C-alpha positions in Angstrom: 1.3 150.9 72.3 4.7 150.6 70.6 5.6 154.2 71.3 4.7 153.8 75.0 6.8 150.7 75.3 9.6 152.4 73.5 9.4 155.5 75.7 9.4 153.5 78.9 12.3 151.5 77.6 14.2 154.7 76.7 13.5 156.1 80.2 14.8 153.0 81.8 18.0 152.4 79.8 18.6 156.0 78.5 18.5 155.1 74.9 16.6 156.7 72.0 13.9 154.8 70.1 12.7 155.0 66.6 9.5 157.0 67.3 10.5 160.3 65.7 10.5 162.5 68.8 10.1 166.3 68.5 12.8 168.3 70.2 11.9 171.5 72.0 13.8 174.4 73.4 14.2 174.2 77.1 14.9 176.3 80.1 16.9 175.2 83.2 16.7 172.8 84.9 15.4 170.9 81.8 17.8 170.0 79.0 17.3 168.2 75.7 13.5 167.9 75.9 11.9 165.5 73.5 8.2 164.7 73.1 7.1 161.3 71.8 3.7 160.9 70.2 2.5 164.2 71.6 1.8 162.7 75.0 5.1 161.6 76.6 8.1 163.8 77.3 11.7 162.9 78.3 14.2 165.5 79.5 17.6 165.2 80.9 18.4 167.7 83.7 21.2 170.3 83.5 24.4 169.3 85.1 24.3 169.3 88.9 20.5 169.2 89.2 19.0 166.2 91.0 15.7 164.8 89.8 14.8 163.7 93.3 15.3 167.2 94.7 12.9 168.7 92.1 9.9 166.8 93.5 11.1 167.2 97.1 12.9 164.7 99.3 9.9 164.1 101.5 7.4 163.2 98.7 8.2 159.5 99.0 8.5 159.5 102.8 11.4 157.2 103.5 10.7 154.6 100.8 13.2 153.7 98.1 12.6 152.8 94.4 13.2 149.1 93.7 11.9 147.9 97.1 9.8 144.8 96.8 6.5 144.7 98.7 8.3 142.3 101.1 11.1 144.9 101.7 8.5 147.6 102.3 6.6 145.4 104.8 9.8 144.6 106.7 10.6 148.3 106.9 7.1 149.8 107.5 4.7 147.0 108.4 1.7 145.9 106.4 0.4 148.2 103.8 -2.8 150.2 104.4 -4.3 148.7 101.3 -3.5 146.7 98.2 -4.9 147.9 94.8 -4.7 146.3 91.4 -4.3 148.8 88.5 -5.2 147.0 85.3 -3.8 143.5 84.7 -0.1 144.3 85.2 0.3 146.7 88.3 -0.3 146.0 91.9 0.0 148.9 94.4 1.0 148.3 98.1 -0.2 151.6 99.6 1.2 153.1 102.8 0.5 156.3 104.6 3.6 157.6 106.3 4.9 161.0 107.4 1.7 162.6 106.1 2.3 161.1 102.7 0.5 158.5 100.6 3.1 156.2 99.0 2.9 153.0 97.1 5.4 150.2 96.3 4.3 149.1 92.8 4.9 145.7 91.4 4.6 145.6 87.6 4.5 142.6 85.3 6.5 143.5 82.1 7.2 141.9 78.8 10.6 142.5 77.2 10.6 144.8 74.1 11.7 141.9 71.9 8.6 139.8 72.9 10.6 137.6 75.3 9.6 136.3 78.7 7.6 138.1 81.2 9.4 139.7 84.2 8.6 141.8 87.2 9.8 145.4 88.0 9.3 147.5 91.1 9.0 151.3 91.5 7.6 153.8 93.9 4.5 156.0 93.4 3.6 159.0 95.5 0.3 160.9 95.4 1.0 164.6 96.0 -1.4 167.0 97.6 -3.4 169.6 95.7 -1.2 172.4 94.4 1.9 170.2 94.0 2.5 171.8 90.5 3.2 175.1 92.2 6.3 173.5 93.9 7.8 172.5 90.5 10.4 174.7 88.7 9.0 177.2 86.2 10.1 175.2 83.2 8.1 172.2 84.3 5.0 174.2 85.1 5.3 175.9 81.7 5.7 172.6 80.0 2.6 171.2 81.7 0.5 174.3 80.8 1.7 174.6 77.2 1.2 170.9 76.3 -2.1 169.9 77.8 -2.0 166.6 75.8 1.0 165.3 77.9 0.3 162.3 80.0 3.8 161.7 81.3 7.0 163.7 81.8 10.2 161.7 82.5 13.2 163.5 83.8 16.6 162.2 85.0 20.0 163.4 85.9 23.5 162.1 85.9 24.0 162.6 89.6 25.2 159.4 91.3 22.4 157.7 93.3 19.7 160.0 91.8 16.3 158.7 90.7 14.4 158.9 87.5 11.2 160.8 88.1 8.0 160.4 86.1 5.2 162.9 86.5 1.9 161.3 85.5 -0.6 163.9 84.3 -4.3 164.0 84.0 -6.2 167.1 82.8 -3.0 169.2 83.1 -2.4 168.3 86.7 0.0 165.9 88.4 -2.1 162.8 89.4 0.9 160.9 90.8 4.7 160.8 90.7 6.7 157.6 90.2 10.4 157.0 90.8 12.9 154.4 89.5 16.6 154.0 89.7 19.0 153.1 86.9 22.1 150.9 87.0 25.2 153.2 87.2 26.4 152.1 83.7 23.0 153.2 82.1 23.3 156.8 83.4 23.9 159.7 81.0 27.6 160.5 80.9 28.3 164.1 82.2 
């Protein structure tokens, strides 16, 4: 569990954690690929490559990371359904523009054991064959490391998103997106 919390924290603030990652050689557009605990990978993207463009600009319809369920409802009306995932995540699911998208509200505990907080991110559920739309280097990573459960990638492009591919049985089960404060982004 410590490695998962650390990897999520590292993905959010762009810092390395003490989990002894293994570094792997990469091909564009991936750069500096590290795998933590054998099941989570973090990669920065090469200069000029947008994380958002890798998964396609329409995957999340017109929703934005960081929207609260209230902001999504004001923009798009009531969700089609509300689903609890475990004790800490609630999904407010919409179907728009032929896409299934969720605004996710997650209860989080700070890494130092402090108070509980709430974060918001987007989740999109791509159609069958989504992997074929990904760059060769990501498809190869998914095929060569069947134990991976998540791949996080980010860029230093202003206004870009952090993208997280959530894998199950070597396939993308859903894609999540978050944003970072500008001062947390990797320096180019």
